[in-house]
C-alpha positions in Angstrom: 71.7 132.3 119.9 73.6 129.4 118.5 72.5 127.1 115.3 70.9 124.0 115.6 70.9 121.1 113.4 67.8 120.1 111.5 66.5 116.5 112.1 66.2 114.4 109.0 63.0 112.8 110.6 61.2 115.9 110.1 60.5 115.2 106.4 57.0 114.1 105.4 55.7 112.9 102.1 51.9 113.2 101.2 50.5 111.7 97.7 47.5 112.8 96.0 44.7 110.1 96.3 41.9 112.3 94.7 41.7 113.8 91.3 44.5 115.9 89.9 42.5 119.2 89.7 41.1 118.7 93.4 43.9 117.0 95.2 43.5 114.9 98.4 46.8 114.9 100.3 47.3 111.7 102.0 50.3 111.2 104.3 52.5 108.1 103.5 53.0 106.7 106.8 55.7 104.6 108.4 58.7 106.2 106.7 62.0 105.6 108.4 64.5 107.1 105.4 64.1 110.1 103.2 66.4 111.4 100.7 65.8 113.9 97.8 68.7 114.2 95.2 68.9 115.7 91.6 70.9 114.4 88.7 72.3 116.9 86.7 73.5 117.0 82.9 76.6 119.1 82.5 78.3 120.1 79.2 81.7 121.6 78.8 81.3 125.5 78.3 85.1 126.0 78.0 86.8 127.8 75.1 90.1 129.3 74.0 89.2 132.7 75.2 90.0 131.8 79.1 94.0 132.4 78.7 94.5 131.3 82.3 93.4 127.8 81.4 90.0 127.6 83.6 87.2 125.5 82.1 83.4 125.9 82.7 80.4 123.9 82.8 76.7 124.5 82.2 73.8 122.4 83.6 71.7 121.7 80.6 69.0 119.3 82.5 68.2 118.4 85.7 65.9 115.7 87.3 64.7 115.1 90.7 64.1 112.1 92.6 63.2 110.8 96.3 64.5 107.7 97.8 62.5 106.5 100.6 62.0 103.3 102.8 59.8 102.5 105.8 57.8 99.8 107.3 54.6 98.6 105.7 51.5 99.6 108.0 47.8 98.7 108.5 44.9 99.4 110.6 44.3 97.1 113.5 40.9 96.0 111.7 40.1 92.3 111.4 39.9 93.1 107.7 43.1 94.1 106.1 43.2 97.7 105.5 46.6 99.2 104.4 47.8 102.6 104.9 46.2 104.6 102.0 49.2 106.5 101.4 51.7 103.7 101.1 48.8 101.8 99.1 48.6 104.5 96.4 52.5 104.1 95.9 52.4 100.4 96.1 49.7 100.4 93.1 51.6 103.2 91.0 54.7 100.8 91.2 52.8 98.2 89.3 52.0 100.8 86.4 53.7 102.0 83.4 53.4 104.8 80.9 51.3 108.0 81.8 48.9 106.0 84.2 52.0 105.4 86.4 52.2 109.4 87.2 51.3 110.3 90.7 51.1 113.7 92.5 53.2 113.9 95.5 54.4 116.8 98.0 57.2 116.8 100.3 58.0 119.1 103.1 59.4 119.5 106.6 57.2 119.2 109.8 59.3 121.7 111.7 57.9 124.4 109.5 61.1 125.1 107.5 60.5 126.6 104.1 61.5 123.4 102.2 58.3 122.4 100.6 57.7 121.2 97.2 55.1 119.5 94.8 55.6 117.4 91.7 54.5 114.6 89.5 56.6 111.5 89.4 56.5 107.7 88.9 57.4 104.9 91.2 60.4 102.5 90.6 62.5 100.2 92.6 59.7 99.2 94.8 60.5 96.3 97.3 58.8 94.5 100.0 59.3 91.3 101.9 62.1 90.2 104.2 62.9 87.6 106.7 60.6 85.6 108.9 61.6 87.8 112.1 61.5 91.2 110.1 58.6 93.9 110.2 57.8 94.1 106.7 59.9 96.9 105.1 59.0 99.0 101.9 61.6 100.8 99.9 60.6 103.0 96.7 62.2 105.7 94.4 59.9 108.5 93.1 61.3 109.8 89.7 60.3 113.3 88.9 58.5 114.3 85.7 59.6 118.0 85.1 60.4 120.5 87.5 59.3 120.4 91.2 57.2 123.4 92.1 58.1 125.5 95.5 55.0 125.4 97.6 54.0 127.1 101.0 54.8 124.6 103.7 51.4 122.9 104.4 52.5 123.1 108.3 52.7 126.7 108.2 50.2 127.6 105.4 46.8 129.2 106.9 
């Protein structure tokens, strides 16, 4: 059997809309782009003992971030009701300090083992557009400490 490529569209982000100790995982709807990355601080670990001239580097700190974008969503109700996952991120993007921390989890819908949970803040939140656009929203989740690998909620019992 040959290998098949994974589809980027299978990533999903959920945000905790409940209390920290009893999370209520709410999907962030309308995503059109997802990118998880790390920013690594490295320090030169080389010394004179390597007589062949090869250097050495050590990662001394690592941070994670998620860049995502999508289209703002609402229900069909006559009274404006925003997507609750998007709304949690929108509101968090306007806060600073410890009150700005939110819990998120991200995982693949295809059941791959890539599944993580972490605390983060929201930055670079943008919305708006031209008169003919569907309203976009873009945001960056900035990790607070190490993300925790979790069982993929798609395959969890």
